[in-house]
Backbone as a printed PyTorch tensor [residue, N CA C, xyz], in Angstrom:
tensor([[[ -4.5740,  43.3240,   7.2170],
         [ -4.3550,  42.0740,   6.5150],
         [ -3.4960,  41.1560,   7.3880]],

        [[ -3.7300,  39.8820,   7.2600],
         [ -3.0080,  38.8790,   8.0280],
         [ -1.5430,  38.8470,   7.5670]],

        [[ -0.6550,  38.6050,   8.5060],
         [  0.7830,  38.6890,   8.2530],
         [  1.2500,  37.7260,   7.1570]],

        [[  0.7710,  36.4810,   7.1670],
         [  1.2380,  35.5150,   6.1750],
         [  0.7840,  35.8960,   4.7730]],

        [[ -0.3780,  36.5360,   4.6620],
         [ -0.8370,  36.9970,   3.3490],
         [ -0.0060,  38.1870,   2.8790]],

        [[  0.3950,  39.0320,   3.8150],
         [  1.2740,  40.1520,   3.4770],
         [  2.5930,  39.6350,   2.9210]],

        [[  3.1700,  38.6590,   3.5920],
         [  4.4410,  38.0970,   3.1360],
         [  4.2870,  37.4110,   1.7900]],

        [[  3.1650,  36.7570,   1.5730],
         [  2.9200,  36.0980,   0.2960],
         [  2.8590,  37.1270,  -0.8270]],

        [[  2.1060,  38.1870,  -0.6210],
         [  2.0050,  39.2380,  -1.6440],
         [  3.3360,  39.9350,  -1.8550]],

        [[  4.0660,  40.1560,  -0.7680],
         [  5.3840,  40.7800,  -0.8630],
         [  6.3290,  39.8940,  -1.6760]],

        [[  6.2810,  38.6000,  -1.4420],
         [  7.1180,  37.6500,  -2.1690],
         [  6.8110,  37.6990,  -3.6630]],

        [[  5.5310,  37.6950,  -4.0200],
         [  5.1460,  37.7470,  -5.4320],
         [  5.5530,  39.0680,  -6.0770]],

        [[  5.4040,  40.1440,  -5.3300],
         [  5.7320,  41.4660,  -5.8630],
         [  7.2330,  41.6400,  -6.0670]],

        [[  8.0330,  41.2250,  -5.0960],
         [  9.4850,  41.4020,  -5.1770],
         [ 10.1420,  40.4400,  -6.1640]],

        [[  9.4780,  39.3710,  -6.5180],
         [ 10.0180,  38.3820,  -7.4590],
         [  9.0630,  38.1900,  -8.6320]],

        [[  8.4820,  39.2720,  -9.0870],
         [  7.4400,  39.2280, -10.1120],
         [  7.8850,  38.5080, -11.3760]],

        [[  9.0540,  38.8270, -11.8910],
         [  9.5290,  38.2090, -13.1400],
         [  9.6850,  36.7020, -13.0030]],

        [[ 10.2700,  36.2700, -11.9140],
         [ 10.4960,  34.8390, -11.6930],
         [  9.1650,  34.0950, -11.5810]],

        [[  8.2220,  34.6630, -10.8450],
         [  6.9290,  34.0070, -10.6630],
         [  6.0810,  34.0600, -11.9310]],

        [[  6.2300,  35.1120, -12.7370],
         [  5.5090,  35.1690, -14.0100],
         [  5.9710,  34.0600, -14.9540]],

        [[  7.2730,  33.8420, -14.9970],
         [  7.8180,  32.7630, -15.8360],
         [  7.3550,  31.4070, -15.3050]],

        [[  7.4190,  31.2510, -13.9820],
         [  7.0040,  29.9820, -13.3890],
         [  5.5100,  29.7350, -13.5830]],

        [[  4.7030,  30.7790, -13.5600],
         [  3.2580,  30.6310, -13.7760],
         [  2.9820,  29.9800, -15.1300]],

        [[  3.6930,  30.4280, -16.1720],
         [  3.5050,  29.8640, -17.5120],
         [  3.9080,  28.3880, -17.5410]],

        [[  5.0570,  28.0970, -16.9410],
         [  5.5350,  26.7100, -16.8970],
         [  4.5740,  25.8480, -16.0720]],

        [[  4.1090,  26.3840, -14.9580],
         [  3.1760,  25.6690, -14.0820],
         [  1.8900,  25.3160, -14.8290]],

        [[  1.3580,  26.2910, -15.5620],
         [  0.1260,  26.0520, -16.3040],
         [  0.3130,  25.0190, -17.4120]],

        [[  1.4570,  25.0810, -18.0840],
         [  1.7520,  24.0840, -19.1240],
         [  1.9340,  22.6970, -18.5040]],

        [[  2.5640,  22.6570, -17.3410],
         [  2.7780,  21.3830, -16.6450],
         [  1.4410,  20.7480, -16.2490]],

        [[  0.4870,  21.5670, -15.8470],
         [ -0.8300,  21.0280, -15.4830],
         [ -1.4920,  20.3560, -16.6810]],

        [[ -1.2880,  20.9230, -17.8570],
         [ -1.9110,  20.3790, -19.0620],
         [ -1.1840,  19.1500, -19.6060]],

        [[  0.1460,  19.1680, -19.5250],
         [  0.9320,  18.0690, -20.0900],
         [  2.1580,  17.7980, -19.2100]],

        [[  1.9860,  17.0620, -18.1240],
         [  3.0770,  16.8380, -17.1780],
         [  4.2870,  16.1160, -17.7700]],

        [[  4.0550,  15.1640, -18.6490],
         [  5.1800,  14.4020, -19.1920],
         [  6.1330,  15.2810, -19.9900]],

        [[  5.5980,  16.1860, -20.7540],
         [  6.4050,  17.0560, -21.6000],
         [  7.1330,  18.1340, -20.8070]],

        [[  6.5210,  18.6490, -19.7660],
         [  7.0640,  19.7860, -19.0260],
         [  7.7370,  19.4030, -17.7110]],

        [[  7.8650,  18.1270, -17.4130],
         [  8.3930,  17.6760, -16.1230],
         [  9.7770,  18.2460, -15.8090]],

        [[ 10.6990,  18.1390, -16.7230],
         [ 12.0730,  18.5790, -16.4690],
         [ 12.1430,  20.0830, -16.2350]],

        [[ 11.5070,  20.8560, -17.0920],
         [ 11.5220,  22.3150, -16.9530],
         [ 10.8260,  22.7380, -15.6660]],

        [[  9.7250,  22.0870, -15.3510],
         [  8.9760,  22.3870, -14.1320],
         [  9.8360,  22.1410, -12.8960]],

        [[ 10.5570,  21.0390, -12.8710],
         [ 11.4090,  20.7270, -11.7220],
         [ 12.5830,  21.6940, -11.6010]],

        [[ 13.1980,  22.0550, -12.7220],
         [ 14.3530,  22.9530, -12.6870],
         [ 13.9480,  24.3520, -12.2190]],

        [[ 12.9190,  24.9130, -12.8300],
         [ 12.4760,  26.2420, -12.4210],
         [ 11.7880,  26.2040, -11.0630]],

        [[ 11.1470,  25.1040, -10.7640],
         [ 10.4850,  24.9520,  -9.4750],
         [ 11.4580,  24.9450,  -8.3130]],

        [[ 12.6700,  24.4590,  -8.5350],
         [ 13.6850,  24.4630,  -7.4770],
         [ 14.0140,  25.9000,  -7.0690]],

        [[ 14.0780,  26.7940,  -8.0380],
         [ 14.3310,  28.2130,  -7.7430],
         [ 13.1710,  28.8050,  -6.9460]],

        [[ 11.9670,  28.4440,  -7.3400],
         [ 10.7770,  28.9380,  -6.6500],
         [ 10.7360,  28.4160,  -5.2160]],

        [[ 11.0950,  27.1660,  -5.0250],
         [ 11.1100,  26.5960,  -3.6710],
         [ 12.0870,  27.3420,  -2.7650]],

        [[ 13.2340,  27.7410,  -3.3120],
         [ 14.2050,  28.5010,  -2.5140],
         [ 13.6300,  29.8470,  -2.0910]],

        [[ 12.9590,  30.5260,  -3.0180],
         [ 12.3600,  31.8250,  -2.7080],
         [ 11.2740,  31.6610,  -1.6520]],

        [[ 10.4220,  30.6530,  -1.8240],
         [  9.3380,  30.4040,  -0.8680],
         [  9.9090,  30.0910,   0.5100]],

        [[ 10.9370,  29.2730,   0.5550],
         [ 11.5560,  28.9060,   1.8370],
         [ 12.1440,  30.1380,   2.5270]],

        [[ 12.7670,  31.0250,   1.7350],
         [ 13.3470,  32.2480,   2.2850],
         [ 12.2640,  33.1150,   2.9290]],

        [[ 11.1540,  33.3170,   2.2330],
         [ 10.0800,  34.1520,   2.7780],
         [  9.3700,  33.4710,   3.9460]],

        [[  9.2770,  32.1660,   3.9020],
         [  8.6850,  31.4500,   5.0310],
         [  9.5620,  31.6060,   6.2690]],

        [[ 10.8710,  31.5340,   6.0770],
         [ 11.7920,  31.7310,   7.1990],
         [ 11.6960,  33.1490,   7.7540]],

        [[ 11.5790,  34.1350,   6.8720],
         [ 11.4210,  35.5210,   7.3160],
         [ 10.1450,  35.6810,   8.1360]],

        [[  9.0790,  35.0590,   7.6710],
         [  7.7850,  35.1570,   8.3450],
         [  7.8300,  34.5230,   9.7300]],

        [[  8.4350,  33.3700,   9.8250],
         [  8.3930,  32.5940,  11.0650],
         [  9.5470,  32.8880,  12.0190]],

        [[ 10.5640,  33.6040,  11.5770],
         [ 11.7500,  33.7870,  12.4170],
         [ 11.4380,  34.5240,  13.7110]],

        [[ 10.5760,  35.5030,  13.6830],
         [ 10.2630,  36.2530,  14.8980],
         [  9.4120,  35.4590,  15.8700]],

        [[  8.5170,  34.6350,  15.3540],
         [  7.6470,  33.8810,  16.2540],
         [  8.3640,  32.6920,  16.8860]],

        [[  9.3830,  32.1770,  16.2280],
         [ 10.0890,  31.0140,  16.7770],
         [ 10.8700,  31.3650,  18.0380]],

        [[ 11.3400,  32.5930,  18.1220],
         [ 12.1550,  32.9910,  19.2620],
         [ 11.3270,  33.4360,  20.4590]],

        [[ 10.1750,  33.9630,  20.2220],
         [  9.3910,  34.5590,  21.2970],
         [  8.4830,  33.5750,  21.9990]],

        [[  7.5460,  34.1570,  22.7170],
         [  6.6160,  33.3150,  23.4790],
         [  5.5540,  32.6850,  22.5880]],

        [[  5.5480,  33.0520,  21.3040],
         [  4.5700,  32.4990,  20.3640],
         [  5.1630,  31.3750,  19.5110]],

        [[  6.2130,  30.7370,  19.9860],
         [  6.8970,  29.7160,  19.1780],
         [  6.0060,  28.5270,  18.8280]],

        [[  5.0120,  28.2410,  19.6170],
         [  4.1350,  27.1040,  19.2930],
         [  3.2080,  27.4210,  18.1160]],

        [[  3.0670,  28.6990,  17.7530],
         [  2.2300,  29.0840,  16.6250],
         [  2.9930,  29.1400,  15.3110]],

        [[  4.2920,  28.9900,  15.3610],
         [  5.1290,  29.1030,  14.1700],
         [  4.7900,  28.0500,  13.1190]],

        [[  4.5460,  26.8340,  13.5400],
         [  4.1970,  25.7550,  12.6050],
         [  2.8890,  26.0260,  11.8840]],

        [[  1.9100,  26.5190,  12.6090],
         [  0.6260,  26.8540,  11.9970],
         [  0.7450,  28.0120,  11.0270]],

        [[  1.5780,  28.9670,  11.3680],
         [  1.8080,  30.1170,  10.4990],
         [  2.4690,  29.6860,   9.1950]],

        [[  3.4530,  28.7990,   9.3060],
         [  4.1230,  28.2700,   8.1190],
         [  3.1430,  27.4840,   7.2450]],

        [[  2.2520,  26.7370,   7.8710],
         [  1.2620,  25.9530,   7.1250],
         [  0.2860,  26.8660,   6.3790]],

        [[ -0.1260,  27.9440,   7.0080],
         [ -1.0220,  28.8980,   6.3550],
         [ -0.3280,  29.5540,   5.1600]],

        [[  0.9410,  29.8690,   5.3220],
         [  1.7130,  30.4550,   4.2230],
         [  1.8170,  29.4600,   3.0630]],

        [[  2.0990,  28.2070,   3.3760],
         [  2.1900,  27.1710,   2.3480],
         [  0.8440,  26.9740,   1.6390]],

        [[ -0.2540,  27.0990,   2.3690],
         [ -1.5780,  26.9710,   1.7550],
         [ -1.8480,  28.1000,   0.7680]],

        [[ -1.3350,  29.2880,   1.0550],
         [ -1.4560,  30.4010,   0.1060],
         [ -0.6930,  30.0790,  -1.1800]],

        [[  0.4690,  29.4540,  -1.0400],
         [  1.2530,  29.0460,  -2.2110],
         [  0.4580,  28.0260,  -3.0200]],

        [[ -0.1350,  27.0710,  -2.3390],
         [ -0.8970,  26.0160,  -3.0250],
         [ -2.1420,  26.5600,  -3.7160]],

        [[ -2.7280,  27.6230,  -3.1750],
         [ -3.8780,  28.2400,  -3.8390],
         [ -3.4540,  28.8520,  -5.1690]],

        [[ -2.3170,  29.5300,  -5.1570],
         [ -1.8320,  30.1970,  -6.3700],
         [ -1.2320,  29.2010,  -7.3570]],

        [[ -0.5310,  28.1980,  -6.8310],
         [  0.1460,  27.2020,  -7.6650],
         [ -0.2210,  25.8080,  -7.1580]],

        [[ -1.3400,  25.2530,  -7.6310],
         [ -1.8090,  23.9580,  -7.1070],
         [ -0.8170,  22.8080,  -7.2840]],

        [[  0.0560,  22.8970,  -8.2650],
         [  1.0130,  21.8160,  -8.5090],
         [  2.3440,  22.0420,  -7.7880]],

        [[  2.3910,  22.9880,  -6.8630],
         [  3.6350,  23.3380,  -6.1640],
         [  4.2620,  22.1250,  -5.4730]],

        [[  3.4460,  21.2750,  -4.9000],
         [  3.9680,  20.1010,  -4.1920],
         [  4.5290,  19.0460,  -5.1390]],

        [[  4.3250,  19.2030,  -6.4270],
         [  4.8300,  18.2490,  -7.4100],
         [  6.2370,  18.5920,  -7.8880]],

        [[  6.7850,  19.6900,  -7.4030],
         [  8.1430,  20.0710,  -7.7980],
         [  9.1080,  19.0210,  -7.2760]],

        [[  9.9480,  18.5230,  -8.1630],
         [ 10.9500,  17.5300,  -7.7940],
         [ 10.4940,  16.0930,  -7.9710]],

        [[  9.2350,  15.8870,  -8.2680],
         [  8.7360,  14.5350,  -8.4830],
         [  9.1020,  14.0890,  -9.8880]],

        [[  9.6410,  12.9070,  -9.9920],
         [  9.9880,  12.3480, -11.2900],
         [  8.9960,  11.2490, -11.6100]],

        [[  8.3800,  11.3520, -12.7650],
         [  7.4230,  10.3340, -13.1740],
         [  8.0520,   9.4450, -14.2320]],

        [[  7.8210,   8.1730, -14.0820],
         [  8.3240,   7.1980, -15.0340],
         [  7.1420,   6.3460, -15.4550]],

        [[  6.9590,   6.2320, -16.7400],
         [  5.8800,   5.3830, -17.2340],
         [  6.4830,   4.1090, -17.8040]],

        [[  5.9240,   3.0030, -17.4180],
         [  6.3700,   1.7190, -17.9380],
         [  5.1830,   1.0270, -18.5760]],

        [[  5.4950,   0.2580, -19.5850],
         [  4.4260,  -0.4690, -20.2630],
         [  4.0470,  -1.7330, -19.5130]],

        [[  4.9840,  -2.2530, -18.7420],
         [  4.7240,  -3.4620, -17.9800],
         [  4.6430,  -3.1060, -16.4990]],

        [[  3.4590,  -3.1120, -15.8890],
         [  3.3180,  -2.7080, -14.4940],
         [  4.0690,  -3.6070, -13.5100]],

        [[  4.3410,  -4.8680, -13.8730],
         [  5.0570,  -5.7500, -12.9540],
         [  6.5120,  -5.3330, -12.7770]],

        [[  7.0950,  -4.6540, -13.7710],
         [  8.4890,  -4.2450, -13.6760],
         [  8.6470,  -2.8730, -13.0390]],

        [[  7.5600,  -2.2010, -12.7400],
         [  7.6340,  -0.8800, -12.1160],
         [  8.1350,  -1.0180, -10.6880]],

        [[  8.8720,  -0.0100, -10.2160],
         [  9.4170,  -0.0270,  -8.8690],
         [  8.3070,   0.0910,  -7.8250]],

        [[  7.2520,   0.7730,  -8.1840],
         [  6.1560,   0.9910,  -7.2610],
         [  4.8580,   0.8270,  -8.0320]],

        [[  3.9900,   0.0100,  -7.5380],
         [  2.7780,  -0.3070,  -8.2720],
         [  1.5860,  -0.2660,  -7.3300]],

        [[  0.5590,   0.4740,  -7.7010],
         [ -0.6670,   0.5240,  -6.9150],
         [ -1.7450,  -0.2020,  -7.7040]],

        [[ -2.3470,  -1.1720,  -7.0920],
         [ -3.4030,  -1.9200,  -7.7470],
         [ -4.7360,  -1.2380,  -7.4900]],

        [[ -5.5720,  -1.2310,  -8.5020],
         [ -6.8950,  -0.6470,  -8.3570],
         [ -7.7850,  -1.5790,  -7.5670]],

        [[ -8.6010,  -1.0040,  -6.7290],
         [ -9.5320,  -1.7620,  -5.9200],
         [-10.8960,  -1.7130,  -6.6160]],

        [[-11.4930,  -2.8710,  -6.7970],
         [-12.8240,  -2.9260,  -7.3970],
         [-13.8520,  -2.9580,  -6.2730]],

        [[-14.7130,  -1.9790,  -6.2780],
         [-15.7460,  -1.9210,  -5.2470],
         [-17.0570,  -2.4450,  -5.7400]]])
């Protein structure tokens, strides 16, 4: 098995309880982001720390050796495994604000009519 997949499975196995709780929150967040935003961000911060720790463990040996140029690709593959399991992982820490008046919003994207 590929090393990054081993580390991913090891991470899930060693932190099973934390990831099981986050899985439920993640799934609820996908269905109703406005309601679950705060809980998702709070628990997601813990998950990000765990992921960062395992990513550092995975890449620490390659960064020092002659394979240091492959470390970035290895980290990206590991992150892609996270995204497969938790598609909303990159949304951790994002704060959504809904306004009724789009002109008063801090950031506004206009739709393009084709």
